[in-house]
C-alpha positions in Angstrom: -7.5 40.7 -2.2 -5.4 37.5 -2.7 -6.7 34.4 -1.0 -3.6 32.4 -1.7 -2.7 30.3 1.4 1.0 31.4 1.1 0.1 35.0 1.7 -3.0 34.7 3.9 -1.3 32.9 6.8 -3.6 29.9 6.5 -2.3 26.4 6.5 -1.9 24.6 3.2 -4.8 22.4 2.2 -4.0 18.7 2.3 -4.8 16.8 -0.9 -7.4 14.0 -0.4 -5.4 11.3 -2.1 -1.8 12.2 -1.6 -0.2 8.9 -2.6 -1.6 6.8 -5.4 -0.4 3.2 -6.0 -1.8 1.1 -8.8 -0.7 -2.1 -7.1 -3.3 -1.7 -4.4 -6.1 -0.6 -6.6 -8.6 -3.0 -8.1 -7.5 -4.6 -11.3 -3.9 -4.1 -12.6 -3.3 -7.9 -12.4 -0.3 -7.8 -14.8 1.4 -5.2 -12.6 0.7 -7.3 -9.4 2.0 -10.5 -11.0 5.1 -8.8 -12.4 6.0 -7.1 -9.2 5.5 -10.2 -7.1 7.7 -12.3 -9.5 10.4 -9.7 -9.5 10.4 -9.6 -5.7 10.7 -13.4 -5.5 13.6 -13.4 -8.0 15.5 -10.7 -6.1 14.8 -12.4 -2.8 16.4 -15.6 -4.2 19.4 -13.5 -5.5 19.8 -12.3 -1.9 19.1 -15.5 0.0 20.9 -18.2 -2.2 24.5 -16.8 -1.7 23.9 -16.4 2.0 22.7 -20.0 2.3 25.8 -21.2 0.3 28.0 -19.1 2.6 26.6 -20.6 5.8 26.5 -24.0 4.2 30.2 -23.8 3.5 31.2 -22.3 6.8 29.3 -24.8 8.9 31.0 -28.0 10.2 28.5 -30.2 8.4 26.4 -29.8 5.3 23.2 -27.9 6.2 21.6 -28.3 2.8 22.9 -31.0 0.5 21.5 -29.5 -2.7 23.5 -26.3 -2.4 27.1 -26.0 -3.4 29.7 -26.8 -0.7 33.1 -25.1 -1.1 36.1 -26.9 0.2 39.8 -26.5 -0.2 42.8 -28.5 0.8 45.5 -26.8 2.9 49.1 -27.1 1.7 51.4 -28.3 4.5 
C-alpha cells in the first residue's frame, strides 16, 4: 500500500523551516553590511532626483545644496 500524501487523501506535510534567509541568521556580517549599503545607495538614487524636482518646482529654494533648474522665457 502506498502512503504517499498525494494518493492517500491526507494533507501535505508542512516543512518546519519553509523560508530561510541568511540575513536574519546569526553571523553573515558581510552580507548584512553589503545589503544595507546597497539599500542606502538605491534609496539615494530614488530620493535625490525627487528632491531636485520639488526644489526646482517650488517658488523658493527648499534645499540650497541641491541643483536648481531655471530657464528664461523668450518673449
